C-alpha positions as CSV (number, residue, x, y, z in Angstrom):
1,M,-15.3,39.0,-31.4
2,E,-16.4,36.5,-31.6
3,A,-12.1,35.1,-32.7
4,A,-10.7,37.2,-29.9
5,L,-13.5,35.4,-27.4
6,G,-13.2,32.0,-29.4
7,R,-9.7,32.6,-27.6
8,S,-10.1,34.1,-24.0
9,S,-12.2,34.8,-21.0
10,Y,-12.1,39.2,-23.0
11,L,-11.5,40.5,-26.3
12,V,-8.1,40.8,-25.6
13,G,-7.5,38.4,-23.1
14,D,-8.3,36.8,-19.9
15,K,-9.4,39.5,-17.9
16,Y,-12.0,42.8,-18.3
17,S,-9.9,45.3,-19.8
18,L,-10.3,48.7,-22.0
19,A,-11.7,46.8,-25.5
20,D,-14.5,45.0,-22.7
21,V,-15.6,48.8,-21.1
22,A,-15.6,50.3,-25.2
23,A,-17.5,46.9,-27.0
24,T,-20.0,47.0,-23.9
25,S,-22.2,50.0,-24.9
26,Y,-22.5,49.3,-28.9
27,V,-23.3,45.2,-28.7
28,N,-26.0,46.9,-25.5
29,R,-27.7,49.4,-27.5
30,A,-27.8,46.4,-30.4
31,E,-29.5,43.9,-28.9
32,M,-31.5,46.5,-26.8
33,I,-32.9,47.9,-30.3
34,A,-33.7,43.9,-32.1
35,M,-29.9,43.3,-33.0
36,E,-29.4,40.5,-31.2
37,G,-29.0,38.0,-34.1
38,L,-25.6,39.7,-35.1
39,W,-24.2,37.1,-32.6
40,E,-27.0,34.0,-32.9
41,R,-24.6,32.0,-34.8
42,R,-21.9,33.4,-32.3
43,P,-21.8,31.8,-28.7
44,H,-18.3,33.6,-27.4
45,V,-20.7,37.1,-27.9
46,A,-23.2,35.9,-26.6
47,D,-21.0,34.2,-23.4
48,W,-19.0,37.6,-23.2
49,L,-22.5,39.3,-23.2
50,R,-23.8,37.6,-20.4
51,R,-20.0,37.4,-18.2
52,I,-20.5,41.2,-19.0
53,R,-24.4,41.9,-17.9
54,S,-23.7,40.4,-14.7
55,R,-20.8,42.1,-13.5
56,P,-21.7,44.9,-10.5
57,S,-20.1,47.3,-12.8
58,Y,-22.4,46.5,-15.2
59,D,-25.3,47.7,-13.3
60,Q,-23.6,50.5,-11.7
61,A,-22.4,52.2,-15.1
62,I,-25.5,51.4,-17.1
63,T,-28.8,50.1,-15.8
64,A,-28.5,52.2,-12.9
65,Y,-29.1,55.4,-15.3
66,F,-31.9,53.8,-17.7
67,T,-35.3,55.8,-16.5
68,D,-38.7,54.5,-17.1
69,A,-38.7,56.5,-19.8
70,D,-35.1,55.5,-21.2
71,K,-36.2,51.8,-20.7
72,E,-39.9,53.5,-23.1
73,R,-37.8,53.8,-26.0
74,F,-37.6,50.7,-26.0
75,T,-41.1,49.1,-25.8
76,F,-41.4,48.9,-29.5
77,P,-42.1,45.0,-31.6
78,R,-38.8,42.9,-31.2
79,E,-39.4,40.0,-33.8
80,E,-40.4,42.4,-36.8
81,T,-37.6,44.8,-35.8
82,A,-35.2,41.6,-35.8
83,Q,-37.4,40.7,-38.8
84,K,-36.7,43.6,-41.0
85,V,-32.6,43.8,-39.8
86,Q,-32.0,40.1,-41.0
87,Q,-33.7,41.6,-44.3
88,I,-31.1,43.9,-44.5
89,L,-28.3,42.3,-43.8
90,R,-28.9,39.1,-46.9
91,V,-29.9,42.3,-48.7
92,N,-26.8,44.2,-48.6
């Protein structure tokens, strides 16, 4: 993703496409489970996610469907989880 986003604003060019739609849920969920460190050194991915989240369709398609119970599932010690993810990535 970093390489593709280094060439254009979106995954397959300068227009939002189905590729971006497909990747959004995966990258969003990775961040929700404290895995944003995966793109810590990938600024194009981080910028892409910010752009995606600023789209009105993001709130309509994703945020609007999160209930309080859904939000509660992702309330956990993020730093500890992020450290565990980094440790796993270093080992493998």
